[in-house]
C-alpha positions as CSV (number, residue, x, y, z in Angstrom):
1,M,0.0,0.0,0.0
2,N,1.3,3.4,-1.0
3,S,1.3,5.7,2.0
4,K,3.3,8.7,0.7
5,W,0.2,10.9,0.8
6,I,-0.1,10.7,4.6
7,P,2.6,13.4,5.3
8,T,1.1,15.6,2.6
9,M,-2.3,15.4,4.1
10,C,-0.9,16.1,7.6
11,Y,0.9,19.2,6.3
12,Q,-2.2,20.5,4.6
13,C,-4.4,19.9,7.7
14,K,-1.8,21.7,9.9
15,A,-1.8,24.7,7.5
16,E,-5.5,25.0,7.3
17,C,-6.2,24.4,11.0
18,A,-4.6,27.8,11.7
19,I,-7.0,29.6,9.4
20,L,-10.0,27.8,10.8
21,A,-8.9,28.6,14.3
22,R,-8.6,32.3,13.6
23,V,-12.1,32.4,12.0
24,E,-13.6,30.4,14.9
25,D,-11.9,32.5,17.5
26,G,-13.4,35.7,16.2
27,V,-16.9,34.2,16.0
28,L,-16.8,32.5,19.5
29,K,-15.6,35.7,21.2
30,E,-18.7,37.5,20.0
31,I,-21.1,35.1,21.7
32,P,-22.3,36.8,24.9
33,A,-21.6,34.8,28.1
34,N,-25.0,35.9,29.4
35,T,-26.7,33.4,27.1
36,L,-25.0,30.5,28.7
37,R,-25.6,31.8,32.2
38,A,-29.3,32.3,31.3
39,A,-29.5,28.7,30.1
40,A,-27.9,27.5,33.3
41,S,-30.3,29.6,35.4
42,L,-33.2,28.0,33.6
43,G,-31.9,24.6,34.6
44,A,-30.3,23.4,31.4
45,P,-27.5,20.9,32.0
46,P,-24.1,21.6,30.4
47,H,-24.6,19.3,27.4
48,V,-27.9,20.9,26.6
49,R,-26.4,24.4,27.0
50,F,-23.7,23.5,24.5
51,F,-25.9,21.8,21.9
52,R,-29.0,24.0,22.2
53,V,-27.5,27.4,22.9
54,Y,-23.8,27.7,22.1
55,L,-23.5,25.5,19.0
56,P,-26.4,27.2,17.1
57,L,-24.9,30.6,17.8
58,A,-21.5,29.4,16.6
59,A,-22.9,27.5,13.5
60,P,-22.5,30.4,11.0
61,G,-18.9,30.8,12.0
62,I,-18.2,27.1,11.7
63,A,-19.8,27.1,8.3
64,A,-17.8,30.2,7.2
65,G,-14.6,28.7,8.4
66,A,-15.2,25.4,6.8
67,L,-16.0,27.0,3.5
68,M,-12.9,29.2,3.7
69,V,-10.7,26.2,4.4
70,F,-12.3,24.2,1.6
71,I,-11.8,27.0,-0.9
72,L,-8.2,27.5,0.1
73,A,-7.6,23.7,0.0
74,L,-8.7,23.7,-3.6
75,G,-5.6,25.7,-4.4
76,Y,-3.3,23.0,-3.0
77,Y,-2.5,21.3,-6.2
78,I,1.2,22.3,-5.9
79,T,1.7,21.2,-2.3
80,P,1.6,17.5,-3.1
81,A,4.3,17.9,-5.7
82,L,6.5,19.8,-3.2
83,V,5.9,17.7,-0.1
84,G,4.8,14.3,-1.3
85,G,6.7,14.1,-4.6
86,G,5.6,14.1,-8.2
87,G,4.0,10.6,-8.0
88,D,1.3,11.7,-5.6
89,Q,-1.1,14.3,-6.9
90,M,-4.4,15.6,-5.7
91,L,-7.5,15.9,-7.8
92,S,-7.1,19.7,-8.4
93,Y,-3.7,19.1,-10.0
94,F,-5.4,16.9,-12.7
95,V,-8.1,19.5,-13.3
96,A,-5.3,22.0,-14.0
97,K,-3.4,19.5,-16.1
98,Y,-6.3,18.5,-18.3
99,T,-7.3,22.1,-18.8
100,M,-3.9,23.7,-19.5
101,E,-1.7,21.0,-20.9
102,T,-3.8,18.4,-22.8
103,G,-6.9,20.5,-23.6
104,N,-9.2,17.7,-22.5
105,W,-12.0,20.1,-21.2
106,G,-14.5,17.3,-20.8
107,L,-12.4,15.3,-18.4
108,A,-11.3,18.6,-16.6
109,A,-15.0,19.5,-16.2
110,A,-15.9,16.1,-14.8
111,L,-13.0,16.2,-12.3
112,G,-13.9,19.8,-11.4
113,G,-17.5,18.7,-10.8
114,L,-16.2,16.0,-8.4
115,V,-14.2,18.7,-6.5
116,A,-17.1,21.2,-6.4
117,F,-19.8,18.6,-5.7
118,P,-19.7,18.9,-1.8
119,L,-20.3,22.7,-1.9
120,P,-24.1,22.6,-2.4
121,L,-24.4,19.8,0.2
122,G,-22.9,22.1,2.9
123,A,-24.9,25.2,1.9
124,E,-28.3,25.6,3.4
125,E,-30.8,28.4,3.6
126,P,-30.4,30.4,6.8
127,K,-33.1,29.7,9.4
128,K,-35.3,32.5,10.3
129,H,-35.6,33.1,14.0
130,E,-39.1,33.0,15.4
131,P,-40.1,35.8,17.7
132,P,-40.1,34.9,21.4
133,P,-43.4,33.8,22.9
134,T,-45.5,36.5,24.5
135,P,-45.5,36.4,28.3
136,A,-48.5,35.2,30.1
137,P,-51.0,37.9,31.3
138,A,-50.8,39.1,34.8
139,P,-53.1,37.3,37.3
140,T,-56.5,38.9,37.9
141,G,-59.3,38.4,40.4
142,S,-58.6,36.9,43.9
143,G,-55.1,35.9,43.0
144,A,-54.1,39.5,42.3
145,A,-55.8,40.7,45.5
146,A,-53.9,38.1,47.5
147,L,-50.6,39.3,45.9
148,E,-51.4,42.9,46.8
149,K,-52.0,41.9,50.4
150,L,-48.6,40.1,50.5
151,K,-46.8,43.2,49.1
152,A,-48.5,45.5,51.7
């Protein structure tokens, strides 16, 4: 089994993780800490606070970072030649080769479609936030009178 591509992929992951971390850092710093404290005060356990409060607020940043890394990774058709050698090439190298050198536009388009195929799968329409529910009306009748007695 040929495993010369493993160091190449490790290098590319290391290079792209720094970009993803910077994007995520900016997004996660903007999430107010009050939201997590509010969820805790309402009795949500830590895993619920993470999955129902923190993760939905961070989701646009995660999607933006992933899309940025994916687009930058498409340009890595020279990196395998430098790090892994000329025998191991990524798909984007062959798209460039069949477009520029051989002129086989049909094969280049098919390979380019394979590279671009995951893009629509990750894109979804942003969800519209529903307005918060209206609060319950104040008590009336004997309950209100009893509350006034307690206040006095």
